Structures are given as structure tokens and as C-alpha cells.
All heavy atoms as TSV, in Angstrom:
chain	resi	resn	atom	element	x	y	z
A	1	MET	N	N	99.623	124.818	145.719
A	1	MET	CA	C	100.560	125.329	144.623
A	1	MET	C	C	100.516	124.324	143.497
A	1	MET	O	O	100.594	123.122	143.707
A	1	MET	CB	C	101.898	125.510	145.172
A	1	MET	CG	C	102.051	126.772	145.968
A	1	MET	SD	S	102.274	128.154	144.798
A	1	MET	CE	C	103.074	129.322	145.814
A	2	SER	N	N	100.560	124.810	142.328
A	2	SER	CA	C	100.571	123.974	141.152
A	2	SER	C	C	102.001	123.561	140.765
A	2	SER	O	O	102.188	122.735	139.957
A	2	SER	CB	C	99.856	124.616	140.010
A	2	SER	OG	O	100.559	125.758	139.623
A	3	GLY	N	N	103.016	124.238	141.278
A	3	GLY	CA	C	104.380	123.939	141.026
A	3	GLY	C	C	104.891	124.454	139.669
A	3	GLY	O	O	105.748	123.935	139.066
A	4	ARG	N	N	104.216	125.556	139.182
A	4	ARG	CA	C	104.671	126.170	137.950
A	4	ARG	C	C	106.017	126.768	138.140
A	4	ARG	O	O	106.266	127.407	139.158
A	4	ARG	CB	C	103.691	127.137	137.501
A	4	ARG	CG	C	102.383	126.529	136.993
A	4	ARG	CD	C	101.432	127.536	136.474
A	4	ARG	NE	N	101.024	128.391	137.579
A	4	ARG	CZ	C	100.129	129.357	137.461
A	4	ARG	NH1	N	99.556	129.615	136.354
A	4	ARG	NH2	N	99.795	130.044	138.545
A	5	GLY	N	N	106.883	126.621	137.139
A	5	GLY	CA	C	108.153	127.287	137.105
A	5	GLY	C	C	109.214	126.625	138.008
A	5	GLY	O	O	110.266	127.154	138.398
A	6	LYS	N	N	108.990	125.344	138.285
A	6	LYS	CA	C	109.847	124.567	139.159
A	6	LYS	C	C	110.649	123.571	138.353
A	6	LYS	O	O	111.037	122.520	138.890
A	6	LYS	CB	C	109.100	123.853	140.239
A	6	LYS	CG	C	108.296	124.764	141.152
A	6	LYS	CD	C	109.156	125.501	142.124
A	6	LYS	CE	C	108.263	126.299	143.088
A	6	LYS	NZ	N	108.940	127.347	143.851
A	7	GLY	N	N	110.796	123.786	137.087
A	7	GLY	CA	C	111.585	122.876	136.285
A	7	GLY	C	C	110.735	121.911	135.627
A	7	GLY	O	O	109.501	122.051	135.524
A	8	LYS	N	N	111.286	120.799	135.155
A	8	LYS	CA	C	110.519	119.734	134.435
A	8	LYS	C	C	109.541	118.986	135.433
A	8	LYS	O	O	109.946	118.651	136.518
A	8	LYS	CB	C	111.411	118.678	133.779
A	8	LYS	CG	C	112.259	119.310	132.687
A	8	LYS	CD	C	111.537	119.210	131.419
A	8	LYS	CE	C	112.445	119.690	130.221
A	8	LYS	NZ	N	111.812	119.687	129.016
A	9	SER	N	N	108.329	118.761	135.045
A	9	SER	CA	C	107.465	118.065	135.892
A	9	SER	C	C	107.322	116.571	135.478
A	9	SER	O	O	106.525	115.905	136.096
A	9	SER	CB	C	105.951	118.663	135.782
A	9	SER	OG	O	105.510	118.613	134.466
A	10	GLY	N	N	108.059	116.189	134.524
A	10	GLY	CA	C	108.107	114.793	134.141
A	10	GLY	C	C	107.112	114.447	133.048
A	10	GLY	O	O	107.061	113.326	132.617
A	11	LYS	N	N	106.286	115.392	132.599
A	11	LYS	CA	C	105.338	115.051	131.545
A	11	LYS	C	C	105.971	115.207	130.187
A	11	LYS	O	O	106.799	116.088	130.007
A	11	LYS	CB	C	104.108	116.041	131.634
A	11	LYS	CG	C	103.234	115.735	132.743
A	11	LYS	CD	C	101.866	116.396	132.499
A	11	LYS	CE	C	100.911	115.933	133.572
A	11	LYS	NZ	N	99.579	116.409	133.236
A	12	LYS	N	N	105.593	114.292	129.274
A	12	LYS	CA	C	106.157	114.290	127.976
A	12	LYS	C	C	105.326	115.291	127.128
A	12	LYS	O	O	104.126	115.311	127.177
A	12	LYS	CB	C	106.006	112.918	127.399
A	12	LYS	CG	C	106.633	112.705	126.037
A	12	LYS	CD	C	108.137	112.533	126.090
A	12	LYS	CE	C	108.628	112.107	124.749
A	12	LYS	NZ	N	109.787	112.833	124.317
A	13	ALA	N	N	106.051	116.085	126.334
A	13	ALA	CA	C	105.444	117.133	125.506
A	13	ALA	C	C	104.693	116.408	124.301
A	13	ALA	O	O	105.192	115.414	123.780
A	13	ALA	CB	C	106.445	118.058	124.971
A	14	VAL	N	N	103.463	116.851	124.076
A	14	VAL	CA	C	102.719	116.302	122.980
A	14	VAL	C	C	102.616	117.399	121.837
A	14	VAL	O	O	102.134	118.480	122.141
A	14	VAL	CB	C	101.282	115.904	123.407
A	14	VAL	CG1	C	100.462	115.348	122.249
A	14	VAL	CG2	C	101.313	114.906	124.517
A	15	THR	N	N	103.074	117.056	120.716
A	15	THR	CA	C	103.049	118.044	119.611
A	15	THR	C	C	101.675	118.287	119.101
A	15	THR	O	O	100.779	117.429	119.229
A	15	THR	CB	C	103.931	117.550	118.420
A	15	THR	OG1	O	103.363	116.380	117.910
A	15	THR	CG2	C	105.355	117.269	118.889
A	16	ARG	N	N	101.452	119.391	118.458
A	16	ARG	CA	C	100.205	119.682	117.806
A	16	ARG	C	C	99.873	118.716	116.684
A	16	ARG	O	O	98.726	118.456	116.399
A	16	ARG	CB	C	100.157	121.158	117.316
A	16	ARG	CG	C	100.035	122.111	118.486
A	16	ARG	CD	C	99.850	123.510	118.022
A	16	ARG	NE	N	101.191	124.097	117.570
A	16	ARG	CZ	C	101.304	125.329	117.060
A	16	ARG	NH1	N	100.202	126.078	116.876
A	16	ARG	NH2	N	102.498	125.807	116.715
A	17	SER	N	N	100.925	118.248	116.029
A	17	SER	CA	C	100.711	117.233	114.979
A	17	SER	C	C	100.142	115.982	115.541
A	17	SER	O	O	99.183	115.357	114.966
A	17	SER	CB	C	102.063	116.980	114.273
A	17	SER	OG	O	102.468	118.109	113.644
A	18	ALA	N	N	100.638	115.528	116.669
A	18	ALA	CA	C	100.140	114.325	117.302
A	18	ALA	C	C	98.703	114.498	117.815
A	18	ALA	O	O	97.882	113.613	117.717
A	18	ALA	CB	C	101.057	113.946	118.510
A	19	LYS	N	N	98.369	115.693	118.352
A	19	LYS	CA	C	97.068	115.995	118.791
A	19	LYS	C	C	96.057	115.894	117.668
A	19	LYS	O	O	94.934	115.476	117.856
A	19	LYS	CB	C	96.953	117.322	119.502
A	19	LYS	CG	C	97.595	117.407	120.880
A	19	LYS	CD	C	97.441	118.803	121.464
A	19	LYS	CE	C	98.111	118.914	122.824
A	19	LYS	NZ	N	98.013	120.254	123.324
A	20	ALA	N	N	96.468	116.380	116.497
A	20	ALA	CA	C	95.561	116.380	115.297
A	20	ALA	C	C	95.657	115.126	114.534
A	20	ALA	O	O	94.894	114.890	113.624
A	20	ALA	CB	C	95.999	117.563	114.346
A	21	GLY	N	N	96.579	114.218	114.927
A	21	GLY	CA	C	96.685	112.932	114.192
A	21	GLY	C	C	97.326	113.069	112.855
A	21	GLY	O	O	96.878	112.338	111.901
A	22	LEU	N	N	98.278	113.975	112.735
A	22	LEU	CA	C	98.822	114.287	111.438
A	22	LEU	C	C	100.311	113.926	111.435
A	22	LEU	O	O	100.947	113.816	112.481
A	22	LEU	CB	C	98.760	115.781	111.080
A	22	LEU	CG	C	97.300	116.295	110.930
A	22	LEU	CD1	C	97.372	117.846	110.815
A	22	LEU	CD2	C	96.662	115.695	109.740
A	23	GLN	N	N	100.913	113.699	110.245
A	23	GLN	CA	C	102.344	113.483	110.062
A	23	GLN	C	C	103.064	114.786	109.737
A	23	GLN	O	O	104.242	114.887	110.073
A	23	GLN	CB	C	102.558	112.464	108.937
A	23	GLN	CG	C	101.892	111.088	109.173
A	23	GLN	CD	C	102.396	110.445	110.435
A	23	GLN	OE1	O	103.631	110.496	110.702
A	23	GLN	NE2	N	101.521	109.887	111.201
A	24	PHE	N	N	102.362	115.725	109.132
A	24	PHE	CA	C	103.030	116.959	108.731
A	24	PHE	C	C	103.168	117.878	109.945
A	24	PHE	O	O	102.420	117.886	110.929
A	24	PHE	CB	C	102.216	117.672	107.701
A	24	PHE	CG	C	102.481	117.353	106.284
A	24	PHE	CD1	C	102.490	115.998	105.889
A	24	PHE	CD2	C	102.842	118.280	105.347
A	24	PHE	CE1	C	102.901	115.633	104.627
A	24	PHE	CE2	C	103.145	117.952	104.055
A	24	PHE	CZ	C	103.176	116.631	103.686
A	25	PRO	N	N	104.292	118.597	110.036
A	25	PRO	CA	C	104.612	119.415	111.207
A	25	PRO	C	C	103.753	120.679	111.317
A	25	PRO	O	O	103.989	121.673	110.574
A	25	PRO	CB	C	106.115	119.770	111.023
A	25	PRO	CG	C	106.284	119.748	109.613
A	25	PRO	CD	C	105.347	118.746	108.992
A	26	VAL	N	N	102.842	120.667	112.261
A	26	VAL	CA	C	101.924	121.826	112.456
A	26	VAL	C	C	102.695	123.021	112.981
A	26	VAL	O	O	102.522	124.189	112.481
A	26	VAL	CB	C	100.815	121.411	113.430
A	26	VAL	CG1	C	99.928	122.657	113.731
A	26	VAL	CG2	C	99.919	120.371	112.831
A	27	GLY	N	N	103.656	122.813	113.906
A	27	GLY	CA	C	104.423	123.862	114.439
A	27	GLY	C	C	105.263	124.626	113.396
A	27	GLY	O	O	105.418	125.849	113.386
A	28	ARG	N	N	105.884	123.835	112.479
A	28	ARG	CA	C	106.746	124.474	111.458
A	28	ARG	C	C	105.853	125.235	110.502
A	28	ARG	O	O	106.291	126.323	110.060
A	28	ARG	CB	C	107.488	123.306	110.747
A	28	ARG	CG	C	108.415	123.921	109.730
A	28	ARG	CD	C	109.229	122.779	109.102
A	28	ARG	NE	N	109.996	121.931	110.099
A	28	ARG	CZ	C	110.640	120.865	109.821
A	28	ARG	NH1	N	110.658	120.378	108.584
A	28	ARG	NH2	N	111.260	120.227	110.818
A	29	ILE	N	N	104.696	124.746	110.136
A	29	ILE	CA	C	103.816	125.423	109.199
A	29	ILE	C	C	103.363	126.726	109.892
A	29	ILE	O	O	103.226	127.755	109.236
A	29	ILE	CB	C	102.663	124.470	108.825
A	29	ILE	CG1	C	103.139	123.410	107.916
A	29	ILE	CG2	C	101.598	125.292	108.096
A	29	ILE	CD1	C	102.138	122.381	107.566
A	30	ALA	N	N	103.045	126.690	111.182
A	30	ALA	CA	C	102.612	127.924	111.889
A	30	ALA	C	C	103.747	128.872	111.870
A	30	ALA	O	O	103.501	130.150	111.638
A	30	ALA	CB	C	102.274	127.521	113.300
A	31	ARG	N	N	104.942	128.461	112.061
A	31	ARG	CA	C	106.100	129.393	112.047
A	31	ARG	C	C	106.267	130.003	110.695
A	31	ARG	O	O	106.503	131.242	110.535
A	31	ARG	CB	C	107.401	128.623	112.440
A	31	ARG	CG	C	108.560	129.536	112.667
A	31	ARG	CD	C	109.779	128.732	113.170
A	31	ARG	NE	N	110.330	127.952	112.065
A	31	ARG	CZ	C	110.532	126.668	112.180
A	31	ARG	NH1	N	110.264	125.960	113.263
A	31	ARG	NH2	N	111.159	125.920	111.202
A	32	TYR	N	N	106.102	129.227	109.601
A	32	TYR	CA	C	106.218	129.749	108.228
A	32	TYR	C	C	105.039	130.737	107.926
A	32	TYR	O	O	105.309	131.739	107.231
A	32	TYR	CB	C	106.220	128.643	107.208
A	32	TYR	CG	C	107.448	127.731	107.223
A	32	TYR	CD1	C	107.431	126.531	106.633
A	32	TYR	CD2	C	108.606	128.192	107.787
A	32	TYR	CE1	C	108.573	125.737	106.610
A	32	TYR	CE2	C	109.769	127.476	107.737
A	32	TYR	CZ	C	109.747	126.240	107.172
A	32	TYR	OH	O	110.880	125.432	107.134
A	33	LEU	N	N	103.906	130.485	108.407
A	33	LEU	CA	C	102.773	131.375	108.212
A	33	LEU	C	C	103.048	132.775	108.857
A	33	LEU	O	O	102.710	133.789	108.329
A	33	LEU	CB	C	101.487	130.782	108.734
A	33	LEU	CG	C	100.830	129.707	107.834
A	33	LEU	CD1	C	99.622	129.094	108.570
A	33	LEU	CD2	C	100.338	130.291	106.529
A	34	LYS	N	N	103.608	132.661	110.067
A	34	LYS	CA	C	103.847	133.941	110.831
A	34	LYS	C	C	104.977	134.696	110.211
A	34	LYS	O	O	104.967	135.938	110.085
A	34	LYS	CB	C	104.131	133.601	112.343
A	34	LYS	CG	C	102.995	133.128	113.057
A	34	LYS	CD	C	103.330	132.687	114.468
A	34	LYS	CE	C	102.187	132.001	115.228
A	34	LYS	NZ	N	102.628	131.502	116.515
A	35	ALA	N	N	106.047	133.988	109.813
A	35	ALA	CA	C	107.188	134.639	109.303
A	35	ALA	C	C	106.979	135.153	107.833
A	35	ALA	O	O	107.668	136.049	107.332
A	35	ALA	CB	C	108.436	133.687	109.305
A	36	GLY	N	N	106.028	134.554	107.137
A	36	GLY	CA	C	105.770	134.887	105.704
A	36	GLY	C	C	104.977	136.204	105.540
A	36	GLY	O	O	104.803	136.537	104.368
A	37	LYS	N	N	104.450	136.766	106.583
A	37	LYS	CA	C	103.675	137.962	106.517
A	37	LYS	C	C	102.450	137.836	105.599
A	37	LYS	O	O	102.098	138.702	104.876
A	37	LYS	CB	C	104.545	139.163	105.991
A	37	LYS	CG	C	105.767	139.486	106.840
A	37	LYS	CD	C	105.398	139.969	108.178
A	37	LYS	CE	C	106.649	140.329	108.970
A	37	LYS	NZ	N	106.322	140.656	110.358
A	38	TYR	N	N	101.860	136.704	105.658
A	38	TYR	CA	C	100.607	136.449	104.895
A	38	TYR	C	C	99.457	137.239	105.592
A	38	TYR	O	O	98.520	137.645	104.938
A	38	TYR	CB	C	100.265	134.962	104.819
A	38	TYR	CG	C	101.395	134.213	104.081
A	38	TYR	CD1	C	102.234	133.382	104.834
A	38	TYR	CD2	C	101.413	134.309	102.748
A	38	TYR	CE1	C	103.273	132.799	104.072
A	38	TYR	CE2	C	102.423	133.610	101.973
A	38	TYR	CZ	C	103.334	132.829	102.695
A	38	TYR	OH	O	104.293	132.161	101.981
A	39	ALA	N	N	99.504	137.363	106.902
A	39	ALA	CA	C	98.446	138.041	107.668
A	39	ALA	C	C	99.162	138.632	108.905
A	39	ALA	O	O	100.210	138.149	109.385
A	39	ALA	CB	C	97.255	137.185	107.966
A	40	THR	N	N	98.427	139.659	109.490
A	40	THR	CA	C	99.026	140.194	110.713
A	40	THR	C	C	98.900	139.235	111.906
A	40	THR	O	O	99.807	139.193	112.702
A	40	THR	CB	C	98.295	141.517	111.058
A	40	THR	OG1	O	96.906	141.293	111.133
A	40	THR	CG2	C	98.608	142.580	110.009
A	41	ARG	N	N	97.850	138.419	111.881
A	41	ARG	CA	C	97.627	137.499	112.936
A	41	ARG	C	C	97.287	136.096	112.273
A	41	ARG	O	O	96.600	136.093	111.243
A	41	ARG	CB	C	96.537	137.875	113.878
A	41	ARG	CG	C	96.831	139.110	114.556
A	41	ARG	CD	C	95.846	139.436	115.698
A	41	ARG	NE	N	94.416	139.463	115.280
A	41	ARG	CZ	C	93.431	139.645	116.082
A	41	ARG	NH1	N	93.575	139.686	117.340
A	41	ARG	NH2	N	92.173	139.647	115.533
A	42	VAL	N	N	97.715	135.030	112.875
A	42	VAL	CA	C	97.415	133.697	112.450
A	42	VAL	C	C	96.670	132.889	113.539
A	42	VAL	O	O	97.160	132.824	114.636
A	42	VAL	CB	C	98.749	132.914	112.034
A	42	VAL	CG1	C	98.452	131.486	111.680
A	42	VAL	CG2	C	99.419	133.652	110.956
A	43	GLY	N	N	95.530	132.423	113.235
A	43	GLY	CA	C	94.738	131.727	114.252
A	43	GLY	C	C	95.336	130.353	114.555
A	43	GLY	O	O	96.231	129.802	113.834
A	44	ALA	N	N	94.843	129.749	115.610
A	44	ALA	CA	C	95.374	128.485	116.120
A	44	ALA	C	C	95.000	127.387	115.185
A	44	ALA	O	O	95.742	126.360	115.096
A	44	ALA	CB	C	94.842	128.253	117.524
A	45	GLY	N	N	93.872	127.373	114.544
A	45	GLY	CA	C	93.485	126.320	113.713
A	45	GLY	C	C	94.015	126.427	112.289
A	45	GLY	O	O	94.009	125.342	111.571
A	46	ALA	N	N	94.479	127.541	111.845
A	46	ALA	CA	C	94.956	127.680	110.502
A	46	ALA	C	C	96.125	126.708	110.141
A	46	ALA	O	O	96.057	126.053	109.138
A	46	ALA	CB	C	95.338	129.067	110.225
A	47	PRO	N	N	97.147	126.669	110.921
A	47	PRO	CA	C	98.253	125.746	110.577
A	47	PRO	C	C	97.873	124.270	110.611
A	47	PRO	O	O	98.370	123.451	109.889
A	47	PRO	CB	C	99.416	126.087	111.563
A	47	PRO	CG	C	98.720	126.743	112.678
A	47	PRO	CD	C	97.529	127.446	112.132
A	48	VAL	N	N	96.953	123.929	111.559
A	48	VAL	CA	C	96.481	122.568	111.624
A	48	VAL	C	C	95.726	122.180	110.348
A	48	VAL	O	O	95.917	121.143	109.799
A	48	VAL	CB	C	95.554	122.347	112.855
A	48	VAL	CG1	C	95.069	120.875	112.926
A	48	VAL	CG2	C	96.300	122.704	114.136
A	49	TYR	N	N	94.789	123.053	109.930
A	49	TYR	CA	C	94.082	122.870	108.741
A	49	TYR	C	C	94.955	122.724	107.469
A	49	TYR	O	O	94.757	121.884	106.626
A	49	TYR	CB	C	93.038	123.964	108.506
A	49	TYR	CG	C	92.021	123.753	107.458
A	49	TYR	CD1	C	90.854	123.057	107.708
A	49	TYR	CD2	C	92.233	124.148	106.165
A	49	TYR	CE1	C	89.914	122.839	106.716
A	49	TYR	CE2	C	91.280	123.967	105.155
A	49	TYR	CZ	C	90.150	123.279	105.425
A	49	TYR	OH	O	89.254	123.047	104.474
A	50	LEU	N	N	95.937	123.623	107.371
A	50	LEU	CA	C	96.809	123.770	106.250
A	50	LEU	C	C	97.707	122.451	106.230
A	50	LEU	O	O	97.958	121.848	105.156
A	50	LEU	CB	C	97.719	124.936	106.312
A	50	LEU	CG	C	98.739	125.146	105.148
A	50	LEU	CD1	C	97.974	125.132	103.825
A	50	LEU	CD2	C	99.495	126.419	105.325
A	51	ALA	N	N	98.147	121.973	107.381
A	51	ALA	CA	C	98.951	120.724	107.453
A	51	ALA	C	C	98.133	119.556	106.973
A	51	ALA	O	O	98.607	118.633	106.287
A	51	ALA	CB	C	99.470	120.532	108.887
A	52	ALA	N	N	96.831	119.487	107.452
A	52	ALA	CA	C	95.974	118.421	106.968
A	52	ALA	C	C	95.699	118.384	105.520
A	52	ALA	O	O	95.719	117.311	104.823
A	52	ALA	CB	C	94.629	118.563	107.768
A	53	VAL	N	N	95.533	119.587	104.922
A	53	VAL	CA	C	95.352	119.650	103.481
A	53	VAL	C	C	96.558	119.265	102.668
A	53	VAL	O	O	96.485	118.461	101.789
A	53	VAL	CB	C	94.951	121.119	103.078
A	53	VAL	CG1	C	94.965	121.300	101.551
A	53	VAL	CG2	C	93.550	121.458	103.616
A	54	LEU	N	N	97.757	119.696	103.171
A	54	LEU	CA	C	98.995	119.361	102.520
A	54	LEU	C	C	99.284	117.874	102.615
A	54	LEU	O	O	99.693	117.211	101.658
A	54	LEU	CB	C	100.174	120.125	103.099
A	54	LEU	CG	C	100.224	121.610	102.807
A	54	LEU	CD1	C	101.355	122.239	103.604
A	54	LEU	CD2	C	100.435	121.792	101.384
A	55	GLU	N	N	98.945	117.287	103.834
A	55	GLU	CA	C	99.115	115.835	103.975
A	55	GLU	C	C	98.219	115.036	103.097
A	55	GLU	O	O	98.600	114.059	102.496
A	55	GLU	CB	C	98.869	115.422	105.437
A	55	GLU	CG	C	99.176	114.048	105.828
A	55	GLU	CD	C	99.041	113.741	107.281
A	55	GLU	OE1	O	99.544	114.516	108.041
A	55	GLU	OE2	O	98.456	112.740	107.629
A	56	TYR	N	N	96.952	115.479	102.929
A	56	TYR	CA	C	95.962	114.822	102.069
A	56	TYR	C	C	96.454	114.866	100.610
A	56	TYR	O	O	96.379	113.855	99.938
A	56	TYR	CB	C	94.597	115.455	102.252
A	56	TYR	CG	C	93.598	115.019	101.170
A	56	TYR	CD1	C	93.061	113.773	101.299
A	56	TYR	CD2	C	93.246	115.832	100.124
A	56	TYR	CE1	C	92.178	113.312	100.264
A	56	TYR	CE2	C	92.453	115.429	99.160
A	56	TYR	CZ	C	91.885	114.146	99.226
A	56	TYR	OH	O	90.960	113.732	98.283
A	57	LEU	N	N	96.887	116.052	100.185
A	57	LEU	CA	C	97.306	116.208	98.755
A	57	LEU	C	C	98.531	115.364	98.548
A	57	LEU	O	O	98.642	114.724	97.462
A	57	LEU	CB	C	97.637	117.679	98.460
A	57	LEU	CG	C	96.404	118.528	98.424
A	57	LEU	CD1	C	96.777	120.047	98.209
A	57	LEU	CD2	C	95.495	118.163	97.314
A	58	THR	N	N	99.461	115.247	99.433
A	58	THR	CA	C	100.668	114.489	99.301
A	58	THR	C	C	100.288	113.013	99.224
A	58	THR	O	O	100.817	112.259	98.361
A	58	THR	CB	C	101.609	114.712	100.470
A	58	THR	OG1	O	101.904	116.107	100.517
A	58	THR	CG2	C	102.874	113.907	100.315
A	59	ALA	N	N	99.363	112.561	100.056
A	59	ALA	CA	C	98.867	111.153	99.998
A	59	ALA	C	C	98.241	110.830	98.660
A	59	ALA	O	O	98.486	109.761	98.109
A	59	ALA	CB	C	97.985	110.915	101.137
A	60	GLU	N	N	97.454	111.727	98.145
A	60	GLU	CA	C	96.795	111.513	96.803
A	60	GLU	C	C	97.875	111.477	95.741
A	60	GLU	O	O	97.697	110.588	94.781
A	60	GLU	CB	C	95.817	112.675	96.544
A	60	GLU	CG	C	94.582	112.573	97.365
A	60	GLU	CD	C	93.698	111.312	97.117
A	60	GLU	OE1	O	93.637	110.991	95.856
A	60	GLU	OE2	O	93.173	110.769	98.018
A	61	VAL	N	N	98.846	112.336	95.749
A	61	VAL	CA	C	99.872	112.324	94.688
A	61	VAL	C	C	100.682	111.016	94.740
A	61	VAL	O	O	100.991	110.386	93.764
A	61	VAL	CB	C	100.744	113.581	94.803
A	61	VAL	CG1	C	101.985	113.421	93.903
A	61	VAL	CG2	C	100.004	114.798	94.391
A	62	LEU	N	N	101.027	110.607	96.032
A	62	LEU	CA	C	101.837	109.387	96.137
A	62	LEU	C	C	101.003	108.169	95.774
A	62	LEU	O	O	101.570	107.108	95.354
A	62	LEU	CB	C	102.337	109.292	97.602
A	62	LEU	CG	C	103.439	110.258	97.923
A	62	LEU	CD1	C	103.823	110.191	99.368
A	62	LEU	CD2	C	104.650	110.071	97.046
A	63	GLU	N	N	99.712	108.195	95.975
A	63	GLU	CA	C	98.833	107.112	95.622
A	63	GLU	C	C	98.795	106.902	94.053
A	63	GLU	O	O	98.755	105.788	93.606
A	63	GLU	CB	C	97.435	107.354	96.164
A	63	GLU	CG	C	96.480	106.218	95.972
A	63	GLU	CD	C	95.167	106.494	96.625
A	63	GLU	OE1	O	95.136	106.995	97.703
A	63	GLU	OE2	O	94.103	106.189	95.929
A	64	LEU	N	N	98.831	108.081	93.370
A	64	LEU	CA	C	98.821	107.984	91.904
A	64	LEU	C	C	100.162	107.510	91.369
A	64	LEU	O	O	100.137	107.052	90.183
A	64	LEU	CB	C	98.394	109.292	91.283
A	64	LEU	CG	C	96.957	109.741	91.645
A	64	LEU	CD1	C	96.690	111.156	91.147
A	64	LEU	CD2	C	95.930	108.784	90.981
A	65	ALA	N	N	101.223	107.751	92.071
A	65	ALA	CA	C	102.535	107.467	91.550
A	65	ALA	C	C	102.734	106.005	91.394
A	65	ALA	O	O	102.266	105.221	92.146
A	65	ALA	CB	C	103.624	108.147	92.428
């Protein structure tokens, strides 16, 4: 048995932002994409890509400031 559904297994949750090496919140962007009715379905890579683009643009603007 794998022990599924038996409560906490002691593993620390790893966010999608940490997996992608980003500072911007991938989960929040995914939630906004789904709630915003931009499309009927949102792929798994779309919020990661969008978070990376937003992070890059923010870094460029702050670098110029």
C-alpha cells in the first residue's frame, strides 16, 4: 500500500514557482487565467510561461529605474 489518504506523509509541498525557479506566483496566475474566462481550458505550461515573462519584464523595468 502506498498510504494514500492517511493524512500528512511528512513531505514538504513544493510550489510550481519553485519548480520553475521563478519568484512570481504560478498558482495565482493560473487561478486568474481560469477565472478570467480567457479560454475554456488552460494548459499546465501556460501560467508558468506567463509568470516567467512577467518576471522578466519586471526585472528589465527595475533595471532601467
